C-alpha positions as CSV (number, residue, x, y, z in Angstrom):
1,M,78.1,18.5,64.3
2,A,80.4,18.8,62.1
3,V,79.6,19.6,58.3
4,H,81.9,18.3,55.7
5,P,82.9,21.2,53.7
6,A,81.9,20.4,50.3
7,L,78.4,20.6,51.8
8,H,79.1,23.8,53.3
9,S,80.7,25.3,49.8
10,W,77.5,24.2,48.1
11,R,74.7,25.6,50.8
12,D,76.9,29.1,50.5
13,E,76.7,29.1,46.5
14,L,73.0,28.0,45.9
15,P,71.7,31.7,47.0
16,A,73.7,33.1,44.5
17,A,73.4,30.9,41.7
18,F,69.5,31.1,42.3
19,V,70.4,34.8,42.1
20,R,72.2,34.3,38.9
21,G,69.8,31.9,36.9
22,L,67.2,34.2,38.1
23,A,68.7,36.6,36.5
24,V,69.2,35.2,33.1
25,L,65.7,33.9,32.7
26,C,64.5,37.8,33.0
27,G,67.3,38.5,30.3
28,L,65.8,35.9,28.0
29,A,62.3,37.2,29.0
30,V,63.1,41.1,28.4
31,L,64.8,40.1,25.3
32,S,61.9,38.3,23.5
33,V,59.7,41.7,24.2
34,F,62.0,43.3,22.6
35,C,62.7,41.3,19.5
36,A,58.6,40.7,19.3
37,W,58.3,44.2,19.4
38,V,61.0,45.1,16.6
39,F,59.8,42.0,14.2
40,Q,55.8,42.7,14.6
41,S,53.5,43.3,11.4
42,P,52.9,47.1,11.6
43,K,49.6,47.7,12.9
44,T,46.9,48.6,9.7
45,I,44.6,51.4,10.6
46,R,40.8,50.5,9.3
47,V,39.5,54.0,8.2
48,I,35.1,53.2,8.2
49,T,34.1,55.2,5.4
50,P,30.8,56.0,5.8
51,M,28.2,54.1,3.5
52,H,26.1,56.9,1.5
53,Q,22.1,55.2,1.6
54,S,20.1,56.2,-1.1
55,E,17.4,58.1,-1.1
56,W,15.5,55.4,-2.9
57,T,14.3,52.2,-2.1
58,E,14.2,49.8,-5.0
59,I,11.3,47.6,-4.3
60,E,11.8,43.4,-4.3
61,R,9.1,41.9,-5.9
62,P,7.2,45.1,-7.9
63,F,3.8,44.2,-9.3
64,P,3.9,46.2,-12.6
65,A,1.0,49.1,-12.9
66,F,2.2,49.9,-16.7
67,V,2.9,47.8,-19.6
68,L,5.1,48.0,-22.9
69,S,3.2,46.3,-24.9
70,I,5.5,45.9,-28.3
71,P,5.3,42.6,-30.4
72,E,8.1,43.2,-31.9
73,A,10.6,43.4,-28.8
74,A,8.9,39.7,-27.3
75,D,12.9,38.4,-27.3
76,V,14.0,41.6,-26.1
77,P,15.7,41.6,-22.2
78,S,13.3,43.4,-20.4
79,R,13.1,44.6,-16.7
80,Y,10.6,46.7,-14.2
81,V,11.9,48.2,-11.0
82,I,9.8,50.2,-8.6
83,R,11.0,52.6,-6.5
84,R,10.2,54.6,-3.3
85,H,12.1,57.3,-1.6
86,A,11.9,56.3,2.2
87,E,11.0,59.8,3.2
88,G,9.2,61.7,0.7
89,G,6.8,58.2,-0.3
90,G,7.2,59.6,-4.4
91,R,7.2,56.4,-6.6
92,K,9.1,55.6,-9.5
93,D,8.2,52.9,-12.3
94,I,10.9,51.9,-14.8
95,L,10.2,50.1,-17.8
96,A,13.2,49.2,-19.5
97,L,13.2,47.3,-23.4
98,G,16.8,46.3,-24.8
99,D,20.5,46.0,-23.3
100,P,21.6,48.8,-21.4
101,D,25.0,48.4,-22.7
102,S,25.1,47.6,-26.3
103,A,24.6,49.4,-29.6
104,S,21.0,47.6,-29.6
105,P,18.3,49.8,-29.5
106,Y,17.2,50.7,-25.7
107,L,14.1,52.0,-24.4
108,V,13.8,53.4,-20.7
109,V,10.3,55.2,-19.2
110,E,9.6,56.3,-15.9
111,I,6.3,57.6,-14.5
112,Y,7.6,59.1,-11.2
113,R,4.8,60.3,-8.7
114,P,6.3,62.2,-6.4
115,G,5.2,62.8,-2.5
116,S,6.5,65.4,-0.7
117,E,10.6,64.7,-1.2
118,I,9.8,67.6,-4.2
119,G,8.0,70.7,-4.6
120,R,8.0,70.9,-8.3
121,F,9.9,69.2,-11.0
122,A,12.8,69.9,-12.8
123,G,13.5,71.7,-16.1
124,P,13.4,68.7,-18.5
125,Q,17.4,68.8,-19.0
126,A,17.7,68.5,-15.5
127,A,15.5,65.7,-15.2
128,I,17.0,63.8,-17.5
129,A,20.7,64.4,-16.9
130,A,19.6,63.1,-13.4
131,T,17.9,59.7,-14.4
132,A,20.3,58.9,-17.4
133,A,23.0,59.8,-15.3
134,A,24.5,56.0,-15.6
135,L,24.5,56.9,-19.2
136,G,26.8,59.4,-18.7
137,P,25.0,61.8,-21.2
138,V,26.6,64.4,-22.8
139,A,25.7,67.4,-25.1
140,L,22.2,68.0,-24.0
141,R,20.4,70.4,-26.2
142,S,16.5,70.9,-26.2
143,T,14.6,71.1,-29.4
144,E,12.3,73.8,-30.4
145,E,9.8,72.1,-32.0
146,P,7.6,68.7,-29.2
147,L,7.2,65.5,-30.3
148,V,3.6,64.8,-30.9
149,S,2.7,61.6,-29.2
150,K,-0.7,59.7,-27.6
151,F,0.6,61.3,-24.1
152,G,0.4,65.4,-25.9
153,P,2.9,67.4,-26.9
154,L,6.6,65.8,-25.0
155,S,9.6,67.8,-24.7
156,I,12.7,66.3,-26.5
157,I,16.3,66.1,-25.3
158,P,18.8,64.8,-28.0
159,F,22.2,63.6,-26.3
160,E,25.2,61.3,-26.4
161,T,26.4,58.5,-24.5
162,S,29.9,59.1,-22.4
163,K,29.5,56.2,-20.3
164,G,29.6,52.6,-22.5
165,T,28.7,51.6,-25.5
166,P,28.9,55.3,-27.4
167,R,25.4,55.8,-28.7
168,H,22.8,58.6,-30.0
169,C,19.6,59.3,-27.3
170,L,16.6,60.7,-28.0
171,A,15.2,61.4,-24.3
172,F,11.7,63.1,-23.6
173,V,10.2,64.3,-20.5
174,R,6.6,65.5,-19.8
175,T,5.1,67.0,-17.0
176,Y,1.2,66.8,-14.9
177,D,-0.1,68.9,-12.3
178,D,-3.3,67.2,-11.6
179,P,-2.6,64.5,-10.8
180,R,1.2,65.4,-10.1
181,L,3.5,62.9,-12.4
182,Q,6.2,63.2,-14.5
183,L,6.8,60.7,-17.8
184,S,10.5,61.0,-19.2
185,G,12.7,58.1,-20.5
186,W,14.7,57.9,-23.5
187,F,15.3,55.5,-26.6
188,C,19.3,55.4,-27.6
189,Q,20.9,53.3,-30.2
190,G,24.5,52.7,-31.6
191,G,26.2,53.6,-34.6
192,A,25.7,56.2,-37.3
193,D,21.6,56.2,-37.5
194,F,20.0,58.7,-34.9
195,I,16.1,57.8,-33.0
196,E,13.7,59.0,-35.6
197,R,11.2,60.7,-33.7
198,S,8.1,58.8,-34.9
199,T,9.7,55.3,-34.4
200,L,10.0,57.4,-30.2
201,A,6.3,57.9,-30.6
202,C,5.0,54.8,-31.4
203,A,7.1,53.0,-28.8
204,L,5.1,55.2,-26.5
205,D,1.8,54.6,-27.8
206,R,1.9,51.2,-26.5
207,L,2.6,51.9,-23.1
208,T,-0.9,51.7,-21.4
209,L,-1.7,51.5,-17.5
210,L,-2.6,48.1,-15.8
211,F,-4.1,49.5,-12.8
212,A,-4.1,52.9,-10.8
213,G,-4.8,51.4,-7.1
214,S,-5.6,54.4,-5.3
215,E,-4.8,57.0,-7.7
216,P,-8.3,57.4,-9.7
217,K,-6.9,60.5,-11.1
218,V,-3.6,58.0,-12.6
219,G,-6.8,56.0,-14.0
220,A,-8.7,59.1,-15.4
221,L,-5.2,60.4,-17.0
222,F,-4.3,57.2,-18.8
223,A,-7.6,57.2,-20.1
224,Q,-8.1,60.4,-21.4
225,E,-4.6,59.3,-23.1
226,H,-5.8,56.9,-24.5
227,Q,-8.5,58.7,-26.6
228,Y,-5.7,60.9,-27.5
229,G,-3.6,57.9,-28.8
230,R,-6.5,56.9,-31.3
231,L,-6.8,61.0,-32.6
232,F,-2.5,60.2,-32.9
233,L,-3.3,56.9,-34.5
234,A,-6.1,58.4,-37.1
235,A,-3.7,61.7,-38.2
236,A,-1.2,59.2,-39.0
237,A,-3.4,56.7,-40.7
238,L,-4.6,59.8,-43.0
239,S,-0.7,61.9,-43.3
240,V,-2.3,64.6,-41.5
241,P,-0.5,66.7,-38.4
242,V,-2.4,65.6,-35.5
243,V,-2.7,69.4,-34.3
244,I,-5.0,70.0,-37.3
245,I,-6.8,66.6,-36.9
246,A,-7.2,67.2,-33.1
247,A,-8.5,71.3,-34.2
248,L,-11.2,69.6,-36.8
249,T,-12.8,67.5,-34.8
250,R,-13.5,69.6,-32.0
251,A,-14.9,72.4,-34.5
252,R,-17.2,69.7,-36.4
253,Y,-18.0,67.8,-33.0
254,P,-17.8,70.2,-30.0
255,G,-20.3,68.0,-27.8
256,S,-19.0,64.4,-28.7
257,T,-16.2,62.9,-26.9
258,L,-12.6,62.7,-28.4
259,A,-13.2,59.1,-29.5
260,E,-16.3,59.7,-30.7
261,Q,-14.7,62.5,-33.1
262,V,-11.9,59.8,-33.8
263,V,-14.0,57.5,-35.2
264,E,-16.1,60.2,-36.8
265,V,-12.6,61.7,-39.1
266,V,-11.2,58.4,-40.2
267,G,-15.1,57.1,-41.4
268,S,-15.3,60.5,-43.1
């Protein structure tokens, strides 16, 4: 059977046309891949920064164990925080009155009952530098004369703030061996006036224990300091140094309790 010349030519050229078309498609594919590679956005390498996990955990709904009863500061912002050490089990009760970043008076009291996280308490300056780090304390200096308060003699460390509102501060520290407890904090205010030592002592006189929980020694400590507080108030009322009042009452009533001694001295 004879084949038409036109059909014969188309049959011979079909493979060549198919190969050429395939080559064009492959070329376009390679070109598109190349263009995509050239114009693609540079890859961003995300550096994973390990998060620092604090050793202290803040209790979400703290049940206060202490209170600062200052009627004059009834309208002042207040905050109560409890922090637990993740490993050692230590506890910090932190009471704050006032705005932490303003020129108005700002009082912070911390009661630290350590667990196994420390062997011994840090020195007064080191303790304040650590606890008041958010204020950027500078020019810390210890005073030779301790502050007499209802909690006994307190080490006093004046300092200035370098973060936030410039303020003058008066920090205080006292540690106890049995029970192991550290009482510390600071009283700050802005302006040209400095915190009076007597103002700080009166503010701390309002610190009381609500409940000691499973630590009866803490309850006994605050009960003893409450008696000493009555002695402190008696000394203030008589305008006599508290150490003189203490010496007189011990000599005059050696067998009575401190509370009875104060009543006798004030009434005499």
